[in-house]
C-alpha positions, 0 to 999 in steps of 0.5 A: 500499500503506497503513501497516498492510500495510507494517508487517505485511510488515516483521513477516513479513520479520523473522519469516522472518529469525528462522526462517531464523536458527534453522533453520541452524547452522555446524559448524567443522572443530574441532568436531562437533555433537549435534542434540537434539530436545526435549532428547534426542539425535537425530543427530551431525553431524561434517561441517564446514559449514552444517546445518539444524535445526527451530527451537524443536524442535531444538537443537545442542550442539557438542563439541570433536573436537581432541586435547586435553591434561590436566596433573598437576603436582608430584604426590608419589608413593611408589614400592614401595621407599618413595622419594618422587617428584615427578611432572609428567605429562600425558595426551592425550585426545579425545572419541569418543562425543559423545552419551555425553560430553554426557550424563555429562561435560556440558562440557570443563571438567567432563571435564578435572577428572574426568581429572585426578583419574583420571590422578592416581589411576592414576599413584599405583596403577601407579608405587606398585607399582614401584621407583624404578629402574623409573620412571627406566629404559626400563620407563617407557614400559610404566609409562605405557601401563599408566596409559593403559589403566587410564584408558581403562577408566574414561573409556570410560563417558563417551565419552573415549579417552585416546590417550597418557600421558607423564611430563614431569618426575620428581624426588626431593624435596629431602630425598630428593635430598640422602639420595641425593646423600650415598649416592652420595658414600659409594659414591664414597669407598668405591670410591675406597678400594678402588681406592686399596687395590688400587693400594697392593697392586700397588705393594707387589707391584712394590716386593717384586719389584724388591727381590727382583730387586735382592737376586738381582742383588747376590748374583750380582754378589758371587758373580761378584766373589768368584769373580774375587777367588778367581781373582786370589788363586789367580793371585797365589799361583801367581805368588809360588810360582813366584817363590819357587821361582826365588830363595827368598832374594830372596823372603825379603828381599822379604817382610822389606821389606814387613814392615818397611814395615808395622811402621815406617810410623808416625813415632811407632812404638816397637819393643822387640826383641832385636838378635838377633831374626830380624826384624833379619836383613837389618839384621845381614847387610848383605852378604846384603841387598846380594847379594839386591838385586843379584840382584833387579836382575840382568838 
């Protein structure tokens, strides 16, 4: 075989290799492929493996079929009650119509930018229609479902399905957080003052009740003491009366001695009385006093 024949054979083999290379394409498990003929879609291949196409006539566009994420970070959104929120959110999405996606979105980067804009707009519309407490309450799940539904109403036009929407972080801006903190402090002070006032009222009630009970107890004790004292005075009067009835002369003498003691108990007492005064009866009648004393000690 001459050199020309070898060259032609080499060229033929090279052409066959190029044709074979251009006739096959591989699909990975994370991809799906659109088979394009003269630039227009002909078929969608989703099975992983090696596939055949017509070289130069058909081309292949690979589309990701995994579940993808798109994030919106630090967006400031105003709620219906005029509260400003800093929102971090994300959406999970996948391509469900490769042909429509290839015609409109073209590629993943373009689709991501459009999804960010749509997610931001739907978050503002849905969260802007409710109050702050709704965003921070269990109602948040219903709100994110509403955002997802609103997104799908637009994304279905370019072959995308939004599977889930979540809020990663919901914060108040610093000035709003400071205002909320100040209101919380005022509420706690007001509550503390109310509790303190209620406690003082209860304490006053307990004190008044205790004072009332003390007054009642004291009055009862004074009454009982007066009764006992009265009974004692009555018993004393009865005993003295009985003693007087037994010996009136001694009883008179006893009373006189008591009067002398009370009148003359101070060392500097001066009494100016007539010697004939009844006060000195027993000083004048020593014999009568002796008789009274004898009767007092008579067994």
